[in-house]
Backbone as XML, in Angstrom:
<?xml version="1.0"?>
<chain id="A" units="angstrom">
  <residue number="1" name="MET">
    <atom name="N" x="18.621" y="-7.168" z="-14.134"/>
    <atom name="CA" x="19.510" y="-6.725" z="-13.782"/>
    <atom name="C" x="20.295" y="-5.718" z="-15.264"/>
  </residue>
  <residue number="2" name="VAL">
    <atom name="N" x="20.039" y="-6.712" z="-16.264"/>
    <atom name="CA" x="20.457" y="-5.265" z="-17.494"/>
    <atom name="C" x="19.649" y="-3.941" z="-17.219"/>
  </residue>
  <residue number="3" name="ASP">
    <atom name="N" x="18.459" y="-4.301" z="-17.201"/>
    <atom name="CA" x="17.564" y="-3.091" z="-16.533"/>
    <atom name="C" x="17.956" y="-1.668" z="-16.101"/>
  </residue>
  <residue number="4" name="LEU">
    <atom name="N" x="18.580" y="-2.602" z="-14.837"/>
    <atom name="CA" x="19.032" y="-1.525" z="-14.209"/>
    <atom name="C" x="20.215" y="-0.882" z="-14.188"/>
  </residue>
  <residue number="5" name="ILE">
    <atom name="N" x="21.042" y="-1.976" z="-14.907"/>
    <atom name="CA" x="22.735" y="-1.059" z="-15.759"/>
    <atom name="C" x="22.159" y="-0.388" z="-16.717"/>
  </residue>
  <residue number="6" name="ALA">
    <atom name="N" x="21.331" y="-0.459" z="-17.121"/>
    <atom name="CA" x="20.969" y="0.640" z="-18.678"/>
    <atom name="C" x="20.567" y="1.837" z="-17.915"/>
  </residue>
  <residue number="7" name="SER">
    <atom name="N" x="19.736" y="1.738" z="-16.946"/>
    <atom name="CA" x="18.469" y="2.782" z="-16.630"/>
    <atom name="C" x="19.682" y="3.970" z="-15.290"/>
  </residue>
  <residue number="8" name="THR">
    <atom name="N" x="20.832" y="3.180" z="-14.725"/>
    <atom name="CA" x="22.135" y="3.926" z="-14.192"/>
    <atom name="C" x="22.729" y="4.600" z="-15.499"/>
  </residue>
  <residue number="9" name="THR">
    <atom name="N" x="23.588" y="3.972" z="-16.316"/>
    <atom name="CA" x="23.785" y="4.761" z="-17.616"/>
    <atom name="C" x="23.382" y="5.403" z="-17.786"/>
  </residue>
  <residue number="10" name="HIS">
    <atom name="N" x="21.757" y="5.339" z="-17.737"/>
    <atom name="CA" x="20.737" y="6.596" z="-18.592"/>
    <atom name="C" x="21.072" y="7.522" z="-17.881"/>
  </residue>
  <residue number="11" name="ALA">
    <atom name="N" x="20.729" y="7.452" z="-16.228"/>
    <atom name="CA" x="21.070" y="8.764" z="-15.189"/>
    <atom name="C" x="22.328" y="9.316" z="-15.497"/>
  </residue>
  <residue number="12" name="ILE">
    <atom name="N" x="23.451" y="8.790" z="-15.471"/>
    <atom name="CA" x="24.672" y="9.116" z="-15.297"/>
    <atom name="C" x="24.719" y="10.014" z="-16.579"/>
  </residue>
  <residue number="13" name="ALA">
    <atom name="N" x="24.387" y="9.608" z="-17.529"/>
    <atom name="CA" x="24.980" y="10.179" z="-19.396"/>
    <atom name="C" x="23.679" y="11.408" z="-19.008"/>
  </residue>
  <residue number="14" name="HIS">
    <atom name="N" x="22.622" y="12.256" z="-17.822"/>
    <atom name="CA" x="22.065" y="12.979" z="-17.608"/>
    <atom name="C" x="23.042" y="14.087" z="-16.485"/>
  </residue>
  <residue number="15" name="LEU">
    <atom name="N" x="23.561" y="14.026" z="-15.500"/>
    <atom name="CA" x="24.216" y="14.161" z="-14.700"/>
    <atom name="C" x="25.540" y="15.602" z="-14.943"/>
  </residue>
  <residue number="16" name="HIS">
    <atom name="N" x="25.983" y="15.306" z="-16.371"/>
    <atom name="CA" x="26.419" y="16.435" z="-16.433"/>
    <atom name="C" x="25.721" y="17.978" z="-16.550"/>
  </residue>
  <residue number="17" name="VAL">
    <atom name="N" x="24.693" y="17.876" z="-16.790"/>
    <atom name="CA" x="23.380" y="18.911" z="-16.276"/>
    <atom name="C" x="24.009" y="19.850" z="-14.632"/>
  </residue>
  <residue number="18" name="LEU">
    <atom name="N" x="23.850" y="18.830" z="-13.400"/>
    <atom name="CA" x="23.831" y="18.977" z="-12.343"/>
    <atom name="C" x="25.563" y="19.816" z="-12.304"/>
  </residue>
  <residue number="19" name="ALA">
    <atom name="N" x="26.281" y="18.610" z="-12.833"/>
    <atom name="CA" x="27.573" y="19.237" z="-12.507"/>
    <atom name="C" x="28.719" y="20.346" z="-12.707"/>
  </residue>
  <residue number="20" name="GLU">
    <atom name="N" x="27.462" y="21.532" z="-13.573"/>
    <atom name="CA" x="27.806" y="22.582" z="-14.020"/>
    <atom name="C" x="28.248" y="22.796" z="-12.858"/>
  </residue>
  <residue number="21" name="VAL">
    <atom name="N" x="29.354" y="23.695" z="-13.160"/>
    <atom name="CA" x="29.932" y="25.056" z="-12.015"/>
    <atom name="C" x="29.204" y="26.235" z="-12.120"/>
  </residue>
  <residue number="22" name="PRO">
    <atom name="N" x="28.286" y="27.166" z="-11.073"/>
    <atom name="CA" x="28.021" y="27.838" z="-11.249"/>
    <atom name="C" x="29.271" y="29.527" z="-11.429"/>
  </residue>
  <residue number="23" name="ASP">
    <atom name="N" x="28.791" y="29.922" z="-12.669"/>
    <atom name="CA" x="29.704" y="31.565" z="-12.641"/>
    <atom name="C" x="29.318" y="32.467" z="-12.396"/>
  </residue>
  <residue number="24" name="PRO">
    <atom name="N" x="29.932" y="32.919" z="-11.423"/>
    <atom name="CA" x="29.579" y="33.932" z="-10.953"/>
    <atom name="C" x="29.499" y="35.718" z="-11.010"/>
  </residue>
  <residue number="25" name="GLY">
    <atom name="N" x="29.427" y="35.644" z="-12.617"/>
    <atom name="CA" x="29.454" y="36.943" z="-13.592"/>
    <atom name="C" x="30.326" y="37.830" z="-13.075"/>
  </residue>
  <residue number="26" name="GLN">
    <atom name="N" x="31.358" y="37.949" z="-12.362"/>
    <atom name="CA" x="31.985" y="38.694" z="-11.924"/>
    <atom name="C" x="33.764" y="38.987" z="-12.608"/>
  </residue>
  <residue number="27" name="GLY">
    <atom name="N" x="33.522" y="39.890" z="-13.719"/>
    <atom name="CA" x="34.732" y="39.931" z="-14.716"/>
    <atom name="C" x="35.199" y="38.359" z="-15.081"/>
  </residue>
  <residue number="28" name="GLU">
    <atom name="N" x="36.459" y="38.774" z="-15.430"/>
    <atom name="CA" x="37.433" y="37.397" z="-16.314"/>
    <atom name="C" x="37.990" y="36.544" z="-15.283"/>
  </residue>
  <residue number="29" name="PRO">
    <atom name="N" x="37.862" y="35.159" z="-15.498"/>
    <atom name="CA" x="38.203" y="33.826" z="-14.798"/>
    <atom name="C" x="39.789" y="34.236" z="-14.672"/>
  </residue>
  <residue number="30" name="PRO">
    <atom name="N" x="40.350" y="33.789" z="-13.731"/>
    <atom name="CA" x="41.648" y="33.855" z="-13.417"/>
    <atom name="C" x="42.331" y="32.545" z="-14.307"/>
  </residue>
  <residue number="31" name="PRO">
    <atom name="N" x="43.489" y="32.429" z="-15.169"/>
    <atom name="CA" x="43.990" y="31.627" z="-15.060"/>
    <atom name="C" x="44.290" y="30.277" z="-14.865"/>
  </residue>
  <residue number="32" name="GLY">
    <atom name="N" x="44.078" y="29.292" z="-15.474"/>
    <atom name="CA" x="43.862" y="28.071" z="-14.945"/>
    <atom name="C" x="42.485" y="27.568" z="-14.163"/>
  </residue>
  <residue number="33" name="ALA">
    <atom name="N" x="41.346" y="28.760" z="-14.582"/>
    <atom name="CA" x="39.526" y="28.371" z="-13.716"/>
    <atom name="C" x="39.344" y="26.700" z="-14.659"/>
  </residue>
  <residue number="34" name="GLN">
    <atom name="N" x="39.709" y="26.847" z="-15.481"/>
    <atom name="CA" x="39.186" y="25.805" z="-16.908"/>
    <atom name="C" x="39.499" y="24.526" z="-16.283"/>
  </residue>
  <residue number="35" name="GLN">
    <atom name="N" x="41.276" y="24.120" z="-15.698"/>
    <atom name="CA" x="41.152" y="23.298" z="-15.028"/>
    <atom name="C" x="40.148" y="23.239" z="-13.781"/>
  </residue>
  <residue number="36" name="LEU">
    <atom name="N" x="40.039" y="24.020" z="-12.842"/>
    <atom name="CA" x="39.460" y="23.580" z="-11.532"/>
    <atom name="C" x="38.011" y="23.198" z="-11.938"/>
  </residue>
  <residue number="37" name="GLU">
    <atom name="N" x="38.039" y="24.431" z="-13.136"/>
    <atom name="CA" x="36.290" y="23.440" z="-13.766"/>
    <atom name="C" x="35.727" y="21.963" z="-13.919"/>
  </residue>
  <residue number="38" name="LYS">
    <atom name="N" x="37.238" y="22.070" z="-14.862"/>
    <atom name="CA" x="37.223" y="19.845" z="-15.514"/>
    <atom name="C" x="37.730" y="19.048" z="-13.585"/>
  </residue>
  <residue number="39" name="LEU">
    <atom name="N" x="38.686" y="19.633" z="-12.543"/>
    <atom name="CA" x="38.625" y="19.383" z="-11.626"/>
    <atom name="C" x="36.884" y="18.808" z="-10.640"/>
  </residue>
  <residue number="40" name="LEU">
    <atom name="N" x="35.836" y="19.925" z="-10.451"/>
    <atom name="CA" x="35.240" y="19.949" z="-10.011"/>
    <atom name="C" x="34.192" y="19.279" z="-10.873"/>
  </residue>
  <residue number="41" name="GLN">
    <atom name="N" x="33.810" y="19.453" z="-11.987"/>
    <atom name="CA" x="32.870" y="17.917" z="-12.630"/>
    <atom name="C" x="33.380" y="16.765" z="-12.384"/>
  </residue>
  <residue number="42" name="TRP">
    <atom name="N" x="34.906" y="16.299" z="-12.396"/>
    <atom name="CA" x="35.363" y="15.011" z="-12.407"/>
    <atom name="C" x="35.048" y="14.718" z="-10.955"/>
  </residue>
  <residue number="43" name="VAL">
    <atom name="N" x="35.316" y="15.857" z="-9.903"/>
    <atom name="CA" x="34.394" y="15.507" z="-8.528"/>
    <atom name="C" x="32.963" y="15.138" z="-8.341"/>
  </residue>
  <residue number="44" name="ALA">
    <atom name="N" x="32.376" y="15.881" z="-9.130"/>
    <atom name="CA" x="30.601" y="15.969" z="-9.111"/>
    <atom name="C" x="30.772" y="14.335" z="-10.040"/>
  </residue>
  <residue number="45" name="TRP">
    <atom name="N" x="31.214" y="13.780" z="-11.004"/>
    <atom name="CA" x="30.855" y="12.371" z="-11.329"/>
    <atom name="C" x="31.180" y="11.554" z="-10.201"/>
  </residue>
  <residue number="46" name="VAL">
    <atom name="N" x="32.254" y="11.594" z="-9.794"/>
    <atom name="CA" x="32.662" y="10.208" z="-8.371"/>
    <atom name="C" x="31.621" y="10.721" z="-7.329"/>
  </residue>
  <residue number="47" name="VAL">
    <atom name="N" x="31.460" y="11.704" z="-7.271"/>
    <atom name="CA" x="30.248" y="12.021" z="-6.319"/>
    <atom name="C" x="28.584" y="10.820" z="-6.758"/>
  </residue>
  <residue number="48" name="PHE">
    <atom name="N" x="28.399" y="11.785" z="-7.577"/>
    <atom name="CA" x="27.736" y="10.936" z="-7.942"/>
    <atom name="C" x="27.321" y="9.286" z="-8.307"/>
  </residue>
  <residue number="49" name="GLY">
    <atom name="N" x="28.337" y="8.769" z="-8.644"/>
    <atom name="CA" x="28.992" y="7.262" z="-9.046"/>
    <atom name="C" x="28.527" y="6.898" z="-7.331"/>
  </residue>
  <residue number="50" name="LEU">
    <atom name="N" x="29.155" y="7.409" z="-6.591"/>
    <atom name="CA" x="28.793" y="6.842" z="-5.140"/>
    <atom name="C" x="27.951" y="7.168" z="-4.457"/>
  </residue>
  <residue number="51" name="CYS">
    <atom name="N" x="26.839" y="8.137" z="-5.224"/>
    <atom name="CA" x="25.643" y="7.930" z="-5.295"/>
    <atom name="C" x="24.710" y="6.514" z="-4.988"/>
  </residue>
  <residue number="52" name="VAL">
    <atom name="N" x="24.917" y="6.674" z="-6.209"/>
    <atom name="CA" x="24.250" y="5.816" z="-6.930"/>
    <atom name="C" x="24.560" y="3.782" z="-6.144"/>
  </residue>
  <residue number="53" name="ALA">
    <atom name="N" x="26.235" y="3.786" z="-5.999"/>
    <atom name="CA" x="26.216" y="2.663" z="-5.491"/>
    <atom name="C" x="25.911" y="2.704" z="-3.887"/>
  </residue>
  <residue number="54" name="GLY">
    <atom name="N" x="25.719" y="3.873" z="-2.979"/>
    <atom name="CA" x="25.092" y="3.936" z="-2.128"/>
    <atom name="C" x="23.443" y="3.371" z="-2.188"/>
  </residue>
  <residue number="55" name="ILE">
    <atom name="N" x="22.859" y="4.260" z="-3.150"/>
    <atom name="CA" x="21.458" y="3.177" z="-3.557"/>
    <atom name="C" x="21.830" y="1.301" z="-3.451"/>
  </residue>
  <residue number="56" name="LEU">
    <atom name="N" x="22.493" y="1.199" z="-3.943"/>
    <atom name="CA" x="22.624" y="-0.246" z="-4.605"/>
    <atom name="C" x="23.087" y="-1.074" z="-3.222"/>
  </residue>
  <residue number="57" name="ILE">
    <atom name="N" x="23.625" y="-0.350" z="-2.494"/>
    <atom name="CA" x="24.954" y="-1.105" z="-1.877"/>
    <atom name="C" x="23.373" y="-1.357" z="0.098"/>
  </residue>
  <residue number="58" name="VAL">
    <atom name="N" x="22.627" y="-0.467" z="-0.391"/>
    <atom name="CA" x="21.553" y="-0.686" z="0.736"/>
    <atom name="C" x="20.579" y="-0.857" z="0.262"/>
  </residue>
  <residue number="59" name="ALA">
    <atom name="N" x="20.061" y="-1.399" z="-0.565"/>
    <atom name="CA" x="19.304" y="-2.069" z="-1.575"/>
    <atom name="C" x="19.760" y="-3.422" z="-1.459"/>
  </residue>
  <residue number="60" name="GLY">
    <atom name="N" x="20.910" y="-4.081" z="-1.093"/>
    <atom name="CA" x="21.995" y="-5.219" z="-1.038"/>
    <atom name="C" x="21.339" y="-5.613" z="-0.116"/>
  </residue>
  <residue number="61" name="ARG">
    <atom name="N" x="21.630" y="-4.774" z="1.620"/>
    <atom name="CA" x="21.577" y="-4.683" z="2.871"/>
    <atom name="C" x="20.401" y="-5.223" z="2.866"/>
  </residue>
  <residue number="62" name="MET">
    <atom name="N" x="19.269" y="-4.500" z="2.189"/>
    <atom name="CA" x="18.249" y="-4.797" z="2.416"/>
    <atom name="C" x="17.489" y="-5.875" z="2.540"/>
  </residue>
  <residue number="63" name="ALA">
    <atom name="N" x="17.868" y="-6.686" z="1.041"/>
    <atom name="CA" x="17.565" y="-7.818" z="0.491"/>
    <atom name="C" x="18.293" y="-9.105" z="1.549"/>
  </residue>
  <residue number="64" name="ILE">
    <atom name="N" x="18.691" y="-8.468" z="2.239"/>
    <atom name="CA" x="19.955" y="-9.315" z="3.159"/>
    <atom name="C" x="19.141" y="-9.784" z="4.111"/>
  </residue>
  <residue number="65" name="SER">
    <atom name="N" x="18.727" y="-8.833" z="4.757"/>
    <atom name="CA" x="18.007" y="-8.920" z="5.863"/>
    <atom name="C" x="16.776" y="-9.065" z="5.612"/>
  </residue>
  <residue number="66" name="HIS">
    <atom name="N" x="15.988" y="-9.443" z="4.578"/>
    <atom name="CA" x="14.472" y="-9.334" z="4.403"/>
    <atom name="C" x="14.895" y="-11.252" z="4.372"/>
  </residue>
  <residue number="67" name="ARG">
    <atom name="N" x="15.824" y="-11.316" z="3.610"/>
    <atom name="CA" x="15.994" y="-12.877" z="3.850"/>
    <atom name="C" x="16.622" y="-13.614" z="5.385"/>
  </residue>
  <residue number="68" name="ARG">
    <atom name="N" x="17.028" y="-13.063" z="5.983"/>
    <atom name="CA" x="16.393" y="-13.362" z="7.352"/>
    <atom name="C" x="15.868" y="-13.367" z="7.932"/>
  </residue>
  <residue number="69" name="GLY">
    <atom name="N" x="14.883" y="-12.309" z="7.630"/>
    <atom name="CA" x="14.115" y="-11.808" z="8.455"/>
    <atom name="C" x="14.189" y="-11.090" z="9.556"/>
  </residue>
  <residue number="70" name="GLU">
    <atom name="N" x="15.263" y="-10.220" z="9.085"/>
    <atom name="CA" x="15.394" y="-9.166" z="10.105"/>
    <atom name="C" x="14.379" y="-7.444" z="9.348"/>
  </residue>
  <residue number="71" name="GLY">
    <atom name="N" x="14.137" y="-6.490" z="10.027"/>
    <atom name="CA" x="13.287" y="-5.556" z="10.047"/>
    <atom name="C" x="13.729" y="-4.343" z="9.194"/>
  </residue>
  <residue number="72" name="GLY">
    <atom name="N" x="12.981" y="-3.051" z="8.953"/>
    <atom name="CA" x="13.685" y="-2.421" z="8.487"/>
    <atom name="C" x="14.634" y="-1.390" z="8.772"/>
  </residue>
  <residue number="73" name="GLU">
    <atom name="N" x="15.265" y="-1.692" z="9.416"/>
    <atom name="CA" x="16.661" y="-0.590" z="10.150"/>
    <atom name="C" x="17.047" y="-0.459" z="8.949"/>
  </residue>
  <residue number="74" name="HIS">
    <atom name="N" x="17.021" y="-0.470" z="8.109"/>
    <atom name="CA" x="17.947" y="0.319" z="6.668"/>
    <atom name="C" x="17.891" y="1.551" z="5.642"/>
  </residue>
  <residue number="75" name="ALA">
    <atom name="N" x="16.579" y="1.544" z="6.026"/>
    <atom name="CA" x="15.821" y="2.784" z="5.837"/>
    <atom name="C" x="15.962" y="4.015" z="6.399"/>
  </residue>
  <residue number="76" name="THR">
    <atom name="N" x="16.685" y="4.145" z="7.459"/>
    <atom name="CA" x="18.005" y="5.101" z="7.965"/>
    <atom name="C" x="18.932" y="4.947" z="7.039"/>
  </residue>
  <residue number="77" name="GLY">
    <atom name="N" x="18.951" y="4.522" z="6.503"/>
    <atom name="CA" x="20.695" y="4.418" z="5.248"/>
    <atom name="C" x="20.580" y="4.793" z="4.017"/>
  </residue>
  <residue number="78" name="LEU">
    <atom name="N" x="19.219" y="4.889" z="3.998"/>
    <atom name="CA" x="18.450" y="4.916" z="2.537"/>
    <atom name="C" x="18.688" y="6.038" z="2.590"/>
  </residue>
  <residue number="79" name="ALA">
    <atom name="N" x="17.464" y="6.519" z="4.045"/>
    <atom name="CA" x="17.342" y="8.237" z="4.130"/>
    <atom name="C" x="18.872" y="8.901" z="3.578"/>
  </residue>
  <residue number="80" name="TRP">
    <atom name="N" x="19.598" y="8.678" z="4.252"/>
    <atom name="CA" x="20.915" y="9.338" z="4.238"/>
    <atom name="C" x="21.857" y="9.494" z="3.251"/>
  </residue>
  <residue number="81" name="VAL">
    <atom name="N" x="21.173" y="8.483" z="2.529"/>
    <atom name="CA" x="21.868" y="8.533" z="0.946"/>
    <atom name="C" x="21.247" y="9.125" z="0.737"/>
  </residue>
  <residue number="82" name="ALA">
    <atom name="N" x="19.838" y="9.869" z="-0.022"/>
    <atom name="CA" x="18.592" y="9.645" z="-0.358"/>
    <atom name="C" x="19.166" y="11.698" z="0.073"/>
  </residue>
  <residue number="83" name="SER">
    <atom name="N" x="19.110" y="11.884" z="0.645"/>
    <atom name="CA" x="19.715" y="13.060" z="1.469"/>
    <atom name="C" x="20.844" y="14.116" z="0.795"/>
  </residue>
  <residue number="84" name="ALA">
    <atom name="N" x="22.394" y="12.879" z="0.786"/>
    <atom name="CA" x="23.126" y="13.031" z="0.289"/>
    <atom name="C" x="23.215" y="13.642" z="-1.640"/>
  </residue>
  <residue number="85" name="CYS">
    <atom name="N" x="22.421" y="12.512" z="-2.100"/>
    <atom name="CA" x="21.756" y="12.422" z="-3.867"/>
    <atom name="C" x="21.246" y="13.671" z="-3.543"/>
  </residue>
  <residue number="86" name="ILE">
    <atom name="N" x="20.512" y="14.433" z="-2.991"/>
    <atom name="CA" x="19.139" y="15.605" z="-3.045"/>
    <atom name="C" x="20.602" y="16.890" z="-3.058"/>
  </residue>
  <residue number="87" name="ILE">
    <atom name="N" x="21.714" y="17.129" z="-1.884"/>
    <atom name="CA" x="22.857" y="17.771" z="-1.645"/>
    <atom name="C" x="23.754" y="18.122" z="-2.991"/>
  </residue>
  <residue number="88" name="ALA">
    <atom name="N" x="23.801" y="16.559" z="-3.252"/>
    <atom name="CA" x="24.942" y="16.561" z="-4.465"/>
    <atom name="C" x="24.272" y="17.307" z="-6.039"/>
  </residue>
  <residue number="89" name="GLY">
    <atom name="N" x="22.961" y="17.111" z="-5.802"/>
    <atom name="CA" x="22.362" y="17.059" z="-7.200"/>
    <atom name="C" x="21.929" y="18.536" z="-7.228"/>
  </residue>
  <residue number="90" name="SER">
    <atom name="N" x="21.763" y="19.375" z="-5.922"/>
    <atom name="CA" x="21.227" y="20.355" z="-6.152"/>
    <atom name="C" x="22.755" y="21.770" z="-5.645"/>
  </residue>
  <residue number="91" name="ALA">
    <atom name="N" x="23.585" y="20.636" z="-5.787"/>
    <atom name="CA" x="25.474" y="21.914" z="-4.988"/>
    <atom name="C" x="25.384" y="22.863" z="-5.870"/>
  </residue>
  <residue number="92" name="SER">
    <atom name="N" x="25.111" y="22.914" z="-6.856"/>
    <atom name="CA" x="25.710" y="23.908" z="-8.126"/>
    <atom name="C" x="24.897" y="25.347" z="-8.105"/>
  </residue>
  <residue number="93" name="VAL">
    <atom name="N" x="23.073" y="24.679" z="-7.548"/>
    <atom name="CA" x="22.595" y="25.807" z="-7.836"/>
    <atom name="C" x="22.404" y="26.161" z="-6.105"/>
  </residue>
  <residue number="94" name="ILE">
    <atom name="N" x="22.888" y="25.590" z="-4.877"/>
    <atom name="CA" x="23.151" y="26.661" z="-3.721"/>
    <atom name="C" x="23.992" y="27.094" z="-3.867"/>
  </residue>
  <residue number="95" name="VAL">
    <atom name="N" x="25.254" y="26.972" z="-4.364"/>
    <atom name="CA" x="26.314" y="27.543" z="-4.163"/>
    <atom name="C" x="25.983" y="29.219" z="-5.487"/>
  </residue>
  <residue number="96" name="GLY">
    <atom name="N" x="25.182" y="28.471" z="-6.295"/>
    <atom name="CA" x="24.941" y="29.840" z="-7.410"/>
    <atom name="C" x="23.831" y="30.965" z="-6.862"/>
  </residue>
  <residue number="97" name="THR">
    <atom name="N" x="23.270" y="30.739" z="-5.960"/>
    <atom name="CA" x="22.456" y="32.163" z="-4.595"/>
    <atom name="C" x="23.489" y="32.366" z="-3.844"/>
  </residue>
  <residue number="98" name="LEU">
    <atom name="N" x="23.983" y="31.506" z="-3.008"/>
    <atom name="CA" x="24.890" y="32.196" z="-1.889"/>
    <atom name="C" x="25.570" y="32.831" z="-3.099"/>
  </residue>
  <residue number="99" name="VAL">
    <atom name="N" x="26.363" y="32.911" z="-3.988"/>
    <atom name="CA" x="26.815" y="33.635" z="-4.906"/>
    <atom name="C" x="26.689" y="35.104" z="-5.009"/>
  </residue>
  <residue number="100" name="SER">
    <atom name="N" x="25.317" y="34.380" z="-5.537"/>
    <atom name="CA" x="24.533" y="35.889" z="-6.366"/>
    <atom name="C" x="24.128" y="37.066" z="-5.084"/>
  </residue>
  <residue number="101" name="GLY">
    <atom name="N" x="23.437" y="36.233" z="-3.941"/>
    <atom name="CA" x="22.917" y="37.421" z="-3.086"/>
    <atom name="C" x="21.158" y="37.365" z="-3.321"/>
  </residue>
  <residue number="102" name="LYS">
    <atom name="N" x="20.767" y="36.022" z="-4.089"/>
    <atom name="CA" x="19.670" y="36.534" z="-4.307"/>
    <atom name="C" x="18.609" y="35.252" z="-3.202"/>
  </residue>
</chain>
């Protein structure tokens, strides 16, 4: 359990790179843009925390189902959570690509 907490803390510590807001590069930002960036970074942290929690919840449900002798219906739940993690992790890249038009 300690290893899981340490690895989760290590992963969250490196998420700030993924939480960067893309710069559209179109002149000077409007007043209050720093507060908007701060808010978006907080939202990104919450989303990444929810992704970690989602994976842990699916893992817990899988462990309980295995104990009861039930099958692998939780694989779809894991696929949904993994999809959410991929989208959240690549959100700034997706937006940056759409804004730059490349």
